[in-house]
N, CA, C and O atoms as a GROMACS GRO file, in nm:
protein
  560
    1UNK      N    1  -1.398  -2.112   0.831
    1UNK     CA    2  -1.417  -2.058   0.698
    1UNK      C    3  -1.538  -2.123   0.633
    1UNK      O    4  -1.561  -2.243   0.649
    2UNK      N    5  -1.613  -2.045   0.561
    2UNK     CA    6  -1.728  -2.100   0.492
    2UNK      C    7  -1.683  -2.168   0.363
    2UNK      O    8  -1.578  -2.136   0.306
    3UNK      N    9  -1.765  -2.263   0.319
    3UNK     CA   10  -1.728  -2.332   0.195
    3UNK      C   11  -1.755  -2.240   0.078
    3UNK      O   12  -1.845  -2.157   0.079
    4UNK      N   13  -1.673  -2.257  -0.023
    4UNK     CA   14  -1.682  -2.172  -0.141
    4UNK      C   15  -1.805  -2.214  -0.221
    4UNK      O   16  -1.827  -2.334  -0.241
    5UNK      N   17  -1.887  -2.117  -0.269
    5UNK     CA   18  -2.002  -2.152  -0.352
    5UNK      C   19  -1.957  -2.218  -0.482
    5UNK      O   20  -1.843  -2.202  -0.526
    6UNK      N   21  -2.048  -2.293  -0.540
    6UNK     CA   22  -2.016  -2.362  -0.665
    6UNK      C   23  -1.990  -2.260  -0.775
    6UNK      O   24  -2.066  -2.165  -0.793
    7UNK      N   25  -1.883  -2.280  -0.848
    7UNK     CA   26  -1.845  -2.191  -0.957
    7UNK      C   27  -1.948  -2.203  -1.070
    7UNK      O   28  -1.980  -2.313  -1.114
    8UNK      N   29  -2.000  -2.088  -1.116
    8UNK     CA   30  -2.101  -2.095  -1.223
    8UNK      C   31  -2.039  -2.135  -1.355
    8UNK      O   32  -1.919  -2.118  -1.378
    9UNK      N   33  -2.124  -2.188  -1.442
    9UNK     CA   34  -2.076  -2.219  -1.576
    9UNK      C   35  -2.064  -2.088  -1.650
    9UNK      O   36  -2.161  -2.013  -1.662
   10UNK      N   37  -1.947  -2.059  -1.701
   10UNK     CA   38  -1.924  -1.934  -1.772
   10UNK      C   39  -1.930  -1.961  -1.921
   10UNK      O   40  -1.860  -2.046  -1.975
   11UNK      N   41  -2.017  -1.885  -1.985
   11UNK     CA   42  -2.032  -1.900  -2.130
   11UNK      C   43  -1.919  -1.829  -2.201
   11UNK      O   44  -1.868  -1.727  -2.155
   12UNK      N   45  -1.881  -1.884  -2.314
   12UNK     CA   46  -1.782  -1.816  -2.399
   12UNK      C   47  -1.857  -1.748  -2.512
   12UNK      O   48  -1.979  -1.761  -2.523
   13UNK      N   49  -1.786  -1.676  -2.593
   13UNK     CA   50  -1.850  -1.607  -2.705
   13UNK      C   51  -1.914  -1.703  -2.804
   13UNK      O   52  -2.007  -1.666  -2.875
   14UNK      N   53  -1.864  -1.826  -2.809
   14UNK     CA   54  -1.919  -1.924  -2.902
   14UNK      C   55  -2.058  -1.972  -2.859
   14UNK      O   56  -2.136  -2.019  -2.942
   15UNK      N   57  -2.088  -1.960  -2.728
   15UNK     CA   58  -2.217  -2.006  -2.676
   15UNK      C   59  -2.327  -1.901  -2.690
   15UNK      O   60  -2.444  -1.931  -2.666
   16UNK      N   61  -2.291  -1.780  -2.728
   16UNK     CA   62  -2.388  -1.672  -2.734
   16UNK      C   63  -2.452  -1.658  -2.871
   16UNK      O   64  -2.389  -1.684  -2.974
   17UNK      N   65  -2.578  -1.617  -2.870
   17UNK     CA   66  -2.645  -1.584  -2.995
   17UNK      C   67  -2.601  -1.443  -3.034
   17UNK      O   68  -2.553  -1.366  -2.951
   18UNK      N   69  -2.618  -1.412  -3.159
   18UNK     CA   70  -2.584  -1.279  -3.209
   18UNK      C   71  -2.656  -1.174  -3.124
   18UNK      O   72  -2.778  -1.181  -3.107
   19UNK      N   73  -2.581  -1.075  -3.071
   19UNK     CA   74  -2.641  -0.971  -2.988
   19UNK      C   75  -2.666  -1.017  -2.845
   19UNK      O   76  -2.736  -0.948  -2.770
   20UNK      N   77  -2.610  -1.130  -2.806
   20UNK     CA   78  -2.633  -1.185  -2.672
   20UNK      C   79  -2.565  -1.102  -2.564
   20UNK      O   80  -2.479  -1.019  -2.591
   21UNK      N   81  -2.605  -1.128  -2.442
   21UNK     CA   82  -2.552  -1.054  -2.327
   21UNK      C   83  -2.492  -1.153  -2.228
   21UNK      O   84  -2.550  -1.258  -2.201
   22UNK      N   85  -2.376  -1.119  -2.174
   22UNK     CA   86  -2.311  -1.202  -2.072
   22UNK      C   87  -2.352  -1.157  -1.933
   22UNK      O   88  -2.379  -1.039  -1.910
   23UNK      N   89  -2.357  -1.251  -1.840
   23UNK     CA   90  -2.378  -1.215  -1.700
   23UNK      C   91  -2.255  -1.142  -1.650
   23UNK      O   92  -2.144  -1.164  -1.699
   24UNK      N   93  -2.275  -1.053  -1.554
   24UNK     CA   94  -2.161  -0.979  -1.499
   24UNK      C   95  -2.067  -1.073  -1.426
   24UNK      O   96  -2.109  -1.177  -1.375
   25UNK      N   97  -1.941  -1.036  -1.420
   25UNK     CA   98  -1.840  -1.116  -1.353
   25UNK      C   99  -1.840  -1.093  -1.203
   25UNK      O  100  -1.898  -0.995  -1.155
   26UNK      N  101  -1.776  -1.180  -1.130
   26UNK     CA  102  -1.764  -1.166  -0.986
   26UNK      C  103  -1.636  -1.234  -0.941
   26UNK      O  104  -1.594  -1.334  -0.999
   27UNK      N  105  -1.574  -1.179  -0.837
   27UNK     CA  106  -1.453  -1.242  -0.784
   27UNK      C  107  -1.487  -1.337  -0.669
   27UNK      O  108  -1.397  -1.392  -0.605
   28UNK      N  109  -1.615  -1.355  -0.643
   28UNK     CA  110  -1.658  -1.441  -0.533
   28UNK      C  111  -1.606  -1.584  -0.548
   28UNK      O  112  -1.583  -1.652  -0.448
   29UNK      N  113  -1.587  -1.629  -0.669
   29UNK     CA  114  -1.545  -1.766  -0.694
   29UNK      C  115  -1.395  -1.781  -0.714
   29UNK      O  116  -1.345  -1.892  -0.733
   30UNK      N  117  -1.322  -1.669  -0.710
   30UNK     CA  118  -1.180  -1.673  -0.739
   30UNK      C  119  -1.100  -1.618  -0.622
   30UNK      O  120  -1.088  -1.497  -0.605
   31UNK      N  121  -1.046  -1.707  -0.541
   31UNK     CA  122  -0.968  -1.664  -0.426
   31UNK      C  123  -0.835  -1.608  -0.472
   31UNK      O  124  -0.765  -1.669  -0.553
   32UNK      N  125  -0.801  -1.492  -0.420
   32UNK     CA  126  -0.683  -1.420  -0.470
   32UNK      C  127  -0.582  -1.390  -0.360
   32UNK      O  128  -0.489  -1.312  -0.382
   33UNK      N  129  -0.597  -1.449  -0.243
   33UNK     CA  130  -0.513  -1.411  -0.131
   33UNK      C  131  -0.384  -1.489  -0.113
   33UNK      O  132  -0.316  -1.470  -0.013
   34UNK      N  133  -0.350  -1.576  -0.204
   34UNK     CA  134  -0.233  -1.662  -0.184
   34UNK      C  135  -0.099  -1.596  -0.216
   34UNK      O  136   0.005  -1.654  -0.183
   35UNK      N  137  -0.096  -1.481  -0.278
   35UNK     CA  138   0.029  -1.422  -0.322
   35UNK      C  139   0.076  -1.305  -0.238
   35UNK      O  140   0.174  -1.240  -0.273
   36UNK      N  141   0.010  -1.275  -0.130
   36UNK     CA  142   0.048  -1.160  -0.047
   36UNK      C  143   0.169  -1.193   0.040
   36UNK      O  144   0.198  -1.310   0.065
   37UNK      N  145   0.240  -1.089   0.087
   37UNK     CA  146   0.354  -1.108   0.176
   37UNK      C  147   0.324  -1.053   0.316
   37UNK      O  148   0.398  -1.082   0.411
   38UNK      N  149   0.218  -0.974   0.330
   38UNK     CA  150   0.175  -0.923   0.460
   38UNK      C  151   0.026  -0.942   0.474
   38UNK      O  152  -0.046  -0.953   0.374
   39UNK      N  153  -0.021  -0.946   0.598
   39UNK     CA  154  -0.164  -0.960   0.624
   39UNK      C  155  -0.208  -0.861   0.732
   39UNK      O  156  -0.128  -0.826   0.819
   40UNK      N  157  -0.333  -0.817   0.727
   40UNK     CA  158  -0.386  -0.735   0.835
   40UNK      C  159  -0.435  -0.823   0.949
   40UNK      O  160  -0.490  -0.931   0.926
   41UNK      N  161  -0.415  -0.776   1.070
   41UNK     CA  162  -0.465  -0.845   1.189
   41UNK      C  163  -0.562  -0.748   1.257
   41UNK      O  164  -0.524  -0.638   1.296
   42UNK      N  165  -0.688  -0.790   1.272
   42UNK     CA  166  -0.790  -0.706   1.332
   42UNK      C  167  -0.787  -0.721   1.484
   42UNK      O  168  -0.796  -0.832   1.537
   43UNK      N  169  -0.776  -0.610   1.553
   43UNK     CA  170  -0.781  -0.609   1.699
   43UNK      C  171  -0.917  -0.553   1.741
   43UNK      O  172  -0.934  -0.431   1.754
   44UNK      N  173  -1.011  -0.641   1.761
   44UNK     CA  174  -1.150  -0.604   1.786
   44UNK      C  175  -1.164  -0.509   1.904
   44UNK      O  176  -1.249  -0.420   1.902
   45UNK      N  177  -1.082  -0.528   2.007
   45UNK     CA  178  -1.094  -0.446   2.128
   45UNK      C  179  -1.068  -0.297   2.100
   45UNK      O  180  -1.116  -0.212   2.175
   46UNK      N  181  -0.995  -0.264   1.995
   46UNK     CA  182  -0.964  -0.126   1.960
   46UNK      C  183  -1.051  -0.070   1.848
   46UNK      O  184  -1.044   0.049   1.817
   47UNK      N  185  -1.132  -0.155   1.786
   47UNK     CA  186  -1.212  -0.116   1.670
   47UNK      C  187  -1.333  -0.034   1.713
   47UNK      O  188  -1.399  -0.066   1.811
   48UNK      N  189  -1.362   0.075   1.638
   48UNK     CA  190  -1.478   0.158   1.666
   48UNK      C  191  -1.596   0.125   1.575
   48UNK      O  192  -1.697   0.194   1.578
   49UNK      N  193  -1.584   0.020   1.494
   49UNK     CA  194  -1.690  -0.029   1.406
   49UNK      C  195  -1.739   0.076   1.306
   49UNK      O  196  -1.859   0.085   1.278
   50UNK      N  197  -1.648   0.155   1.254
   50UNK     CA  198  -1.684   0.260   1.156
   50UNK      C  199  -1.701   0.202   1.016
   50UNK      O  200  -1.763   0.266   0.930
   51UNK      N  201  -1.647   0.083   0.991
   51UNK     CA  202  -1.652   0.013   0.862
   51UNK      C  203  -1.575   0.083   0.751
   51UNK      O  204  -1.598   0.056   0.633
   52UNK      N  205  -1.484   0.171   0.787
   52UNK     CA  206  -1.400   0.235   0.687
   52UNK      C  207  -1.315   0.131   0.615
   52UNK      O  208  -1.297   0.139   0.493
   53UNK      N  209  -1.264   0.034   0.688
   53UNK     CA  210  -1.182  -0.072   0.626
   53UNK      C  211  -1.264  -0.150   0.524
   53UNK      O  212  -1.213  -0.185   0.418
   54UNK      N  213  -1.389  -0.176   0.555
   54UNK     CA  214  -1.479  -0.248   0.464
   54UNK      C  215  -1.502  -0.166   0.337
   54UNK      O  216  -1.501  -0.220   0.227
   55UNK      N  217  -1.523  -0.035   0.352
   55UNK     CA  218  -1.549   0.052   0.238
   55UNK      C  219  -1.428   0.064   0.145
   55UNK      O  220  -1.445   0.073   0.023
   56UNK      N  221  -1.308   0.063   0.200
   56UNK     CA  222  -1.188   0.082   0.118
   56UNK      C  223  -1.129  -0.049   0.065
   56UNK      O  224  -1.050  -0.046  -0.029
   57UNK      N  225  -1.166  -0.162   0.121
   57UNK     CA  226  -1.109  -0.290   0.078
   57UNK      C  227  -1.140  -0.314  -0.069
   57UNK      O  228  -1.257  -0.310  -0.108
   58UNK      N  229  -1.037  -0.338  -0.153
   58UNK     CA  230  -1.061  -0.356  -0.297
   58UNK      C  231  -1.124  -0.489  -0.333
   58UNK      O  232  -1.166  -0.508  -0.448
   59UNK      N  233  -1.133  -0.580  -0.240
   59UNK     CA  234  -1.196  -0.708  -0.267
   59UNK      C  235  -1.282  -0.745  -0.147
   59UNK      O  236  -1.312  -0.659  -0.064
   60UNK      N  237  -1.322  -0.867  -0.137
   60UNK     CA  238  -1.418  -0.911  -0.036
   60UNK      C  239  -1.349  -0.962   0.091
   60UNK      O  240  -1.392  -1.064   0.146
   61UNK      N  241  -1.245  -0.896   0.138
   61UNK     CA  242  -1.167  -0.948   0.250
   61UNK      C  243  -1.219  -0.909   0.387
   61UNK      O  244  -1.198  -0.983   0.483
   62UNK      N  245  -1.287  -0.795   0.400
   62UNK     CA  246  -1.340  -0.752   0.530
   62UNK      C  247  -1.485  -0.795   0.538
   62UNK      O  248  -1.568  -0.750   0.459
   63UNK      N  249  -1.514  -0.882   0.632
   63UNK     CA  250  -1.649  -0.937   0.644
   63UNK      C  251  -1.731  -0.855   0.744
   63UNK      O  252  -1.676  -0.797   0.838
   64UNK      N  253  -1.861  -0.851   0.722
   64UNK     CA  254  -1.954  -0.786   0.814
   64UNK      C  255  -2.064  -0.885   0.847
   64UNK      O  256  -2.083  -0.985   0.777
   65UNK      N  257  -2.136  -0.857   0.954
   65UNK     CA  258  -2.250  -0.939   0.993
   65UNK      C  259  -2.352  -0.852   1.065
   65UNK      O  260  -2.320  -0.742   1.111
   66UNK      N  261  -2.473  -0.901   1.074
   66UNK     CA  262  -2.578  -0.829   1.146
   66UNK      C  263  -2.558  -0.856   1.294
   66UNK      O  264  -2.562  -0.971   1.338
   67UNK      N  265  -2.538  -0.750   1.372
   67UNK     CA  266  -2.516  -0.762   1.515
   67UNK      C  267  -2.622  -0.688   1.594
   67UNK      O  268  -2.721  -0.642   1.538
   68UNK      N  269  -2.601  -0.677   1.723
   68UNK     CA  270  -2.695  -0.611   1.812
   68UNK      C  271  -2.713  -0.463   1.778
   68UNK      O  272  -2.820  -0.407   1.800
   69UNK      N  273  -2.609  -0.400   1.725
   69UNK     CA  274  -2.613  -0.257   1.692
   69UNK      C  275  -2.625  -0.232   1.542
   69UNK      O  276  -2.589  -0.124   1.495
   70UNK      N  277  -2.673  -0.329   1.468
   70UNK     CA  278  -2.682  -0.317   1.322
   70UNK      C  279  -2.569  -0.392   1.256
   70UNK      O  280  -2.525  -0.496   1.305
   71UNK      N  281  -2.521  -0.340   1.144
   71UNK     CA  282  -2.411  -0.405   1.072
   71UNK      C  283  -2.283  -0.384   1.151
   71UNK      O  284  -2.248  -0.271   1.187
   72UNK      N  285  -2.214  -0.493   1.178
   72UNK     CA  286  -2.089  -0.487   1.254
   72UNK      C  287  -1.978  -0.551   1.173
   72UNK      O  288  -2.001  -0.637   1.087
   73UNK      N  289  -1.857  -0.508   1.202
   73UNK     CA  290  -1.740  -0.560   1.135
   73UNK      C  291  -1.709  -0.700   1.185
   73UNK      O  292  -1.726  -0.730   1.303
   74UNK      N  293  -1.662  -0.786   1.095
   74UNK     CA  294  -1.621  -0.921   1.131
   74UNK      C  295  -1.474  -0.942   1.100
   74UNK      O  296  -1.402  -0.847   1.068
   75UNK      N  297  -1.431  -1.065   1.109
   75UNK     CA  298  -1.292  -1.100   1.083
   75UNK      C  299  -1.257  -1.082   0.935
   75UNK      O  300  -1.345  -1.067   0.851
   76UNK      N  301  -1.128  -1.086   0.906
   76UNK     CA  302  -1.082  -1.083   0.767
   76UNK      C  303  -1.102  -1.220   0.704
   76UNK      O  304  -1.092  -1.322   0.772
   77UNK      N  305  -1.132  -1.222   0.576
   77UNK     CA  306  -1.135  -1.346   0.500
   77UNK      C  307  -1.007  -1.345   0.417
   77UNK      O  308  -1.000  -1.281   0.312
   78UNK      N  309  -0.906  -1.419   0.465
   78UNK     CA  310  -0.774  -1.416   0.402
   78UNK      C  311  -0.772  -1.482   0.263
   78UNK      O  312  -0.674  -1.469   0.191
   79UNK      N  313  -0.879  -1.553   0.226
   79UNK     CA  314  -0.885  -1.610   0.091
   79UNK      C  315  -0.894  -1.498  -0.013
   79UNK      O  316  -0.856  -1.518  -0.128
   80UNK      N  317  -0.944  -1.380   0.027
   80UNK     CA  318  -0.959  -1.268  -0.066
   80UNK      C  319  -0.859  -1.155  -0.039
   80UNK      O  320  -0.839  -1.070  -0.126
   81UNK      N  321  -0.796  -1.152   0.077
   81UNK     CA  322  -0.706  -1.043   0.114
   81UNK      C  323  -0.581  -1.047   0.027
   81UNK      O  324  -0.515  -1.150   0.015
   82UNK      N  325  -0.549  -0.932  -0.034
   82UNK     CA  326  -0.431  -0.922  -0.121
   82UNK      C  327  -0.310  -0.867  -0.047
   82UNK      O  328  -0.202  -0.858  -0.105
   83UNK      N  329  -0.326  -0.830   0.080
   83UNK     CA  330  -0.214  -0.777   0.157
   83UNK      C  331  -0.174  -0.637   0.115
   83UNK      O  332  -0.057  -0.600   0.128
   84UNK      N  333  -0.267  -0.559   0.065
   84UNK     CA  334  -0.234  -0.425   0.014
   84UNK      C  335  -0.218  -0.323   0.128
   84UNK      O  336  -0.146  -0.224   0.110
   85UNK      N  337  -0.282  -0.344   0.242
   85UNK     CA  338  -0.267  -0.254   0.355
   85UNK      C  339  -0.358  -0.133   0.354
   85UNK      O  340  -0.345  -0.047   0.441
   86UNK      N  341  -0.449  -0.123   0.257
   86UNK     CA  342  -0.539  -0.008   0.252
   86UNK      C  343  -0.622   0.001   0.380
   86UNK      O  344  -0.647   0.110   0.430
   87UNK      N  345  -0.666  -0.112   0.432
   87UNK     CA  346  -0.747  -0.112   0.554
   87UNK      C  347  -0.673  -0.046   0.670
   87UNK      O  348  -0.731   0.034   0.743
   88UNK      N  349  -0.546  -0.079   0.687
   88UNK     CA  350  -0.466  -0.020   0.795
   88UNK      C  351  -0.438   0.127   0.770
   88UNK      O  352  -0.436   0.207   0.864
   89UNK      N  353  -0.414   0.164   0.644
   89UNK     CA  354  -0.385   0.303   0.610
   89UNK      C  355  -0.506   0.393   0.631
   89UNK      O  356  -0.490   0.508   0.673
   90UNK      N  357  -0.625   0.345   0.604
   90UNK     CA  358  -0.746   0.426   0.612
   90UNK      C  359  -0.815   0.421   0.748
   90UNK      O  360  -0.904   0.503   0.774
   91UNK      N  361  -0.778   0.330   0.833
   91UNK     CA  362  -0.843   0.314   0.964
   91UNK      C  363  -0.826   0.441   1.048
   91UNK      O  364  -0.713   0.484   1.073
   92UNK      N  365  -0.937   0.503   1.094
   92UNK     CA  366  -0.925   0.625   1.175
   92UNK      C  367  -0.859   0.601   1.310
   92UNK      O  368  -0.794   0.690   1.364
   93UNK      N  369  -0.876   0.481   1.365
   93UNK     CA  370  -0.809   0.450   1.493
   93UNK      C  371  -0.659   0.444   1.471
   93UNK      O  372  -0.583   0.501   1.549
   94UNK      N  373  -0.615   0.376   1.365
   94UNK     CA  374  -0.472   0.369   1.334
   94UNK      C  375  -0.415   0.508   1.308
   94UNK      O  376  -0.305   0.540   1.354
   95UNK      N  377  -0.490   0.590   1.236
   95UNK     CA  378  -0.442   0.725   1.205
   95UNK      C  379  -0.430   0.810   1.331
   95UNK      O  380  -0.336   0.890   1.342
   96UNK      N  381  -0.521   0.794   1.424
   96UNK     CA  382  -0.514   0.868   1.551
   96UNK      C  383  -0.390   0.826   1.630
   96UNK      O  384  -0.317   0.911   1.681
   97UNK      N  385  -0.366   0.696   1.639
   97UNK     CA  386  -0.250   0.645   1.711
   97UNK      C  387  -0.122   0.690   1.641
   97UNK      O  388  -0.024   0.728   1.707
   98UNK      N  389  -0.123   0.686   1.507
   98UNK     CA  390  -0.006   0.727   1.430
   98UNK      C  391   0.028   0.874   1.453
   98UNK      O  392   0.144   0.910   1.468
   99UNK      N  393  -0.075   0.959   1.457
   99UNK     CA  394  -0.052   1.101   1.482
   99UNK      C  395   0.010   1.124   1.619
   99UNK      O  396   0.098   1.209   1.635
  100UNK      N  397  -0.035   1.047   1.718
  100UNK     CA  398   0.023   1.057   1.852
  100UNK      C  399   0.171   1.019   1.849
  100UNK      O  400   0.254   1.087   1.909
  101UNK      N  401   0.202   0.910   1.779
  101UNK     CA  402   0.341   0.862   1.773
  101UNK      C  403   0.428   0.952   1.685
  101UNK      O  404   0.547   0.970   1.712
  102UNK      N  405   0.368   1.008   1.578
  102UNK     CA  406   0.445   1.091   1.485
  102UNK      C  407   0.494   1.219   1.551
  102UNK      O  408   0.594   1.277   1.509
  103UNK      N  409   0.423   1.264   1.654
  103UNK     CA  410   0.467   1.384   1.724
  103UNK      C  411   0.606   1.361   1.784
  103UNK      O  412   0.688   1.453   1.789
  104UNK      N  413   0.631   1.239   1.830
  104UNK     CA  414   0.761   1.206   1.889
  104UNK      C  415   0.856   1.139   1.791
  104UNK      O  416   0.978   1.146   1.807
  105UNK      N  417   0.801   1.074   1.687
  105UNK     CA  418   0.881   0.998   1.591
  105UNK      C  419   0.839   1.031   1.449
  105UNK      O  420   0.757   0.958   1.394
  106UNK      N  421   0.889   1.137   1.386
  106UNK     CA  422   0.848   1.174   1.251
  106UNK      C  423   0.870   1.061   1.150
  106UNK      O  424   0.965   0.983   1.162
  107UNK      N  425   0.781   1.054   1.052
  107UNK     CA  426   0.795   0.954   0.946
  107UNK      C  427   0.717   0.826   0.970
  107UNK      O  428   0.728   0.733   0.889
  108UNK      N  429   0.641   0.817   1.074
  108UNK     CA  430   0.564   0.696   1.103
  108UNK      C  431   0.434   0.698   1.021
  108UNK      O  432   0.367   0.800   1.013
  109UNK      N  433   0.400   0.583   0.960
  109UNK     CA  434   0.272   0.566   0.890
  109UNK      C  435   0.202   0.445   0.951
  109UNK      O  436   0.268   0.366   1.018
  110UNK      N  437   0.070   0.428   0.930
  110UNK     CA  438   0.002   0.311   0.987
  110UNK      C  439   0.065   0.178   0.947
  110UNK      O  440   0.068   0.085   1.028
  111UNK      N  441   0.116   0.167   0.823
  111UNK     CA  442   0.174   0.039   0.782
  111UNK      C  443   0.316   0.022   0.835
  111UNK      O  444   0.363  -0.092   0.846
  112UNK      N  445   0.387   0.131   0.868
  112UNK     CA  446   0.522   0.117   0.921
  112UNK      C  447   0.525   0.132   1.072
  112UNK      O  448   0.629   0.109   1.134
  113UNK      N  449   0.412   0.170   1.132
  113UNK     CA  450   0.408   0.192   1.276
  113UNK      C  451   0.410   0.064   1.357
  113UNK      O  452   0.436   0.066   1.478
  114UNK      N  453   0.384  -0.048   1.292
  114UNK     CA  454   0.384  -0.176   1.363
  114UNK      C  455   0.519  -0.199   1.430
  114UNK      O  456   0.624  -0.182   1.369
  115UNK      N  457   0.513  -0.236   1.553
  115UNK     CA  458   0.635  -0.260   1.629
  115UNK      C  459   0.676  -0.139   1.712
  115UNK      O  460   0.762  -0.151   1.800
  116UNK      N  461   0.616  -0.023   1.686
  116UNK     CA  462   0.646   0.096   1.765
  116UNK      C  463   0.578   0.084   1.901
  116UNK      O  464   0.463   0.041   1.909
  117UNK      N  465   0.646   0.122   2.007
  117UNK     CA  466   0.581   0.120   2.138
  117UNK      C  467   0.454   0.205   2.136
  117UNK      O  468   0.457   0.321   2.093
  118UNK      N  469   0.344   0.148   2.181
  118UNK     CA  470   0.216   0.217   2.183
  118UNK      C  471   0.128   0.186   2.064
  118UNK      O  472   0.005   0.183   2.078
  119UNK      N  473   0.185   0.162   1.947
  119UNK     CA  474   0.104   0.137   1.828
  119UNK      C  475   0.034   0.003   1.835
  119UNK      O  476  -0.088  -0.004   1.817
  120UNK      N  477   0.107  -0.104   1.862
  120UNK     CA  478   0.050  -0.238   1.862
  120UNK      C  479  -0.062  -0.253   1.964
  120UNK      O  480  -0.157  -0.328   1.942
  121UNK      N  481  -0.053  -0.182   2.076
  121UNK     CA  482  -0.152  -0.194   2.181
  121UNK      C  483  -0.280  -0.118   2.149
  121UNK      O  484  -0.388  -0.158   2.192
  122UNK      N  485  -0.269  -0.007   2.074
  122UNK     CA  486  -0.384   0.080   2.051
  122UNK      C  487  -0.446   0.070   1.913
  122UNK      O  488  -0.562   0.109   1.895
  123UNK      N  489  -0.374   0.019   1.815
  123UNK     CA  490  -0.422   0.014   1.676
  123UNK      C  491  -0.536  -0.087   1.661
  123UNK      O  492  -0.542  -0.186   1.733
  124UNK      N  493  -0.626  -0.060   1.567
  124UNK     CA  494  -0.735  -0.152   1.538
  124UNK      C  495  -0.694  -0.257   1.436
  124UNK      O  496  -0.744  -0.369   1.438
  125UNK      N  497  -0.602  -0.221   1.345
  125UNK     CA  498  -0.555  -0.314   1.243
  125UNK      C  499  -0.403  -0.311   1.239
  125UNK      O  500  -0.343  -0.207   1.212
  126UNK      N  501  -0.341  -0.424   1.267
  126UNK     CA  502  -0.196  -0.438   1.253
  126UNK      C  503  -0.168  -0.496   1.115
  126UNK      O  504  -0.246  -0.578   1.066
  127UNK      N  505  -0.061  -0.455   1.053
  127UNK     CA  506  -0.024  -0.504   0.921
  127UNK      C  507   0.110  -0.572   0.936
  127UNK      O  508   0.213  -0.506   0.947
  128UNK      N  509   0.111  -0.706   0.936
  128UNK     CA  510   0.231  -0.781   0.972
  128UNK      C  511   0.272  -0.878   0.861
  128UNK      O  512   0.192  -0.912   0.773
  129UNK      N  513   0.396  -0.921   0.866
  129UNK     CA  514   0.448  -1.021   0.774
  129UNK      C  515   0.385  -1.157   0.798
  129UNK      O  516   0.333  -1.183   0.906
  130UNK      N  517   0.390  -1.244   0.699
  130UNK     CA  518   0.328  -1.375   0.709
  130UNK      C  519   0.384  -1.460   0.822
  130UNK      O  520   0.309  -1.530   0.890
  131UNK      N  521   0.516  -1.454   0.842
  131UNK     CA  522   0.577  -1.535   0.947
  131UNK      C  523   0.522  -1.495   1.084
  131UNK      O  524   0.484  -1.582   1.163
  132UNK      N  525   0.518  -1.365   1.111
  132UNK     CA  526   0.466  -1.318   1.239
  132UNK      C  527   0.317  -1.349   1.252
  132UNK      O  528   0.269  -1.384   1.360
  133UNK      N  529   0.242  -1.337   1.142
  133UNK     CA  530   0.099  -1.366   1.145
  133UNK      C  531   0.074  -1.511   1.183
  133UNK      O  532  -0.018  -1.541   1.260
  134UNK      N  533   0.156  -1.601   1.130
  134UNK     CA  534   0.141  -1.743   1.162
  134UNK      C  535   0.183  -1.775   1.304
  134UNK      O  536   0.113  -1.847   1.375
  135UNK      N  537   0.297  -1.720   1.347
  135UNK     CA  538   0.352  -1.752   1.478
  135UNK      C  539   0.279  -1.682   1.594
  135UNK      O  540   0.245  -1.745   1.694
  136UNK      N  541   0.256  -1.554   1.579
  136UNK     CA  542   0.200  -1.475   1.689
  136UNK      C  543   0.048  -1.468   1.689
  136UNK      O  544  -0.014  -1.464   1.795
  137UNK      N  545  -0.012  -1.467   1.570
  137UNK     CA  546  -0.157  -1.449   1.562
  137UNK      C  547  -0.232  -1.571   1.507
  137UNK      O  548  -0.353  -1.564   1.488
  138UNK      N  549  -0.162  -1.680   1.482
  138UNK     CA  550  -0.221  -1.806   1.438
  138UNK      C  551  -0.301  -1.793   1.308
  138UNK      O  552  -0.405  -1.857   1.293
  139UNK      N  553  -0.254  -1.711   1.217
  139UNK     CA  554  -0.318  -1.697   1.087
  139UNK      C  555  -0.262  -1.805   0.995
  139UNK      O  556  -0.141  -1.824   0.989
  140UNK      N  557  -0.348  -1.874   0.925
  140UNK     CA  558  -0.304  -1.983   0.838
  140UNK      C  559  -0.288  -1.936   0.696
  140UNK      O  560  -0.252  -2.015   0.609
   0.00000   0.00000   0.00000
């Protein structure tokens, strides 16, 4: 994990001159991932690098980096992950696998498909409970 940047000094209304302007806010300095009950697990071998998860993530949890083929998806930053599951719900790989499974098992969704035979092996993002994440996937 990278070290957190130094938190900027935030001015209050008392520090501003009449008609003053505040700098825009950012969540970069405020880690929000401690209250979740589930976490996404990225399975790189199944990922098609479409970056849909990055586009839908409501915070800075899906990391990217410059790779051989341009911008590539990286690991999750759990300091920012809220455990909402949007990444797993929107993943086209997960949706494809879910459609295959739903033909035989109606009612399956990407977030509930975990544990279904075939889903765990083919999905790009698993959405699991904290206990399983720690024990099986070594997430801290």
